[in-house]
C-alpha positions as CSV (number, residue, x, y, z in Angstrom):
1,M,0.3,0.0,0.0
2,A,3.1,2.2,0.6
3,W,4.2,2.0,-2.9
4,I,0.5,2.9,-4.2
5,N,0.8,5.5,-2.2
6,L,4.2,6.9,-3.1
7,I,2.9,6.9,-6.9
8,I,-0.4,8.7,-6.2
9,G,1.1,10.9,-4.3
10,G,4.2,11.4,-7.4
11,I,0.8,12.3,-9.6
12,F,0.0,14.6,-7.2
13,E,3.3,16.3,-7.3
14,V,3.2,16.8,-11.4
15,I,-0.9,18.3,-10.8
16,F,1.6,20.8,-8.2
17,N,3.6,21.4,-10.7
18,S,1.6,22.6,-13.1
19,C,-1.0,24.9,-11.2
20,L,2.1,26.5,-9.5
21,D,3.7,27.2,-13.2
22,R,0.4,28.6,-14.4
23,I,-0.8,31.0,-11.3
24,K,1.6,33.9,-12.3
25,A,-0.2,34.7,-16.0
26,L,-3.7,34.7,-13.7
27,S,-5.9,37.3,-12.1
28,G,-8.8,37.5,-10.2
29,F,-10.8,34.8,-9.6
30,E,-8.8,32.3,-11.7
31,F,-6.6,33.3,-9.4
32,F,-8.1,32.4,-6.2
33,L,-9.7,29.2,-8.0
34,R,-5.7,28.5,-8.6
35,I,-4.2,29.2,-5.4
36,C,-7.1,27.2,-3.8
37,G,-6.2,24.0,-5.6
38,F,-2.6,24.4,-5.3
39,L,-3.3,24.2,-1.6
40,I,-5.3,21.2,-1.2
41,V,-2.9,19.8,-3.6
42,V,-0.2,20.5,-1.8
43,S,-1.6,19.1,2.0
44,T,-2.6,15.8,-0.3
45,I,0.9,15.3,-1.3
46,R,2.2,16.3,2.5
47,F,-0.2,13.8,3.6
48,I,0.9,10.5,1.2
49,S,4.4,11.5,1.4
50,F,3.8,10.7,5.3
51,L,1.9,7.5,4.6
52,A,4.3,6.6,2.4
53,Y,7.9,7.1,4.8
54,K,6.2,5.1,7.8
55,S,7.3,1.5,5.6
56,I,9.6,3.2,2.8
57,E,13.5,3.3,3.2
58,I,13.9,7.7,2.8
59,V,16.3,6.7,0.2
60,K,13.8,4.7,-1.8
61,K,11.1,6.7,-1.3
62,N,13.1,10.2,-2.3
63,A,14.8,8.4,-5.2
64,V,10.9,7.1,-6.7
65,W,9.1,10.1,-6.1
66,T,11.8,12.2,-8.0
67,G,11.5,10.5,-10.8
68,I,7.9,10.1,-11.0
69,W,7.8,13.8,-10.1
70,A,11.2,14.6,-13.0
71,I,8.8,12.3,-16.1
72,G,5.2,13.0,-15.2
73,S,6.5,17.3,-14.8
74,L,8.3,16.9,-18.3
75,I,5.4,14.6,-20.4
76,S,2.6,17.0,-18.8
77,E,4.8,20.1,-19.8
78,V,4.8,19.0,-23.4
79,L,2.1,17.4,-23.8
80,F,-1.0,19.8,-22.5
81,L,1.1,22.9,-21.7
82,K,2.5,23.1,-25.3
83,D,6.4,24.0,-24.0
84,P,8.8,22.8,-26.5
85,A,10.4,19.1,-25.6
86,E,13.6,19.7,-27.0
87,Y,16.5,22.0,-25.1
């Protein structure tokens, strides 16, 4: 169950990254909604991370978490946010 929590937390980390990236271009009510979404996602990430820390070693957890975040963020930015895939 801890590994499932870790994968779900990594997916929420990708959502967090997407919310954070687009907040700076918004204003008004849309900005408020993004901030609320941002706070909900961050709270969920921290709770799921806490559950995963209970039974997975910290080194393994951080390696998997970082991998999910890096790959997921790249894929979401290229596919959904139309950022260039080459650097």
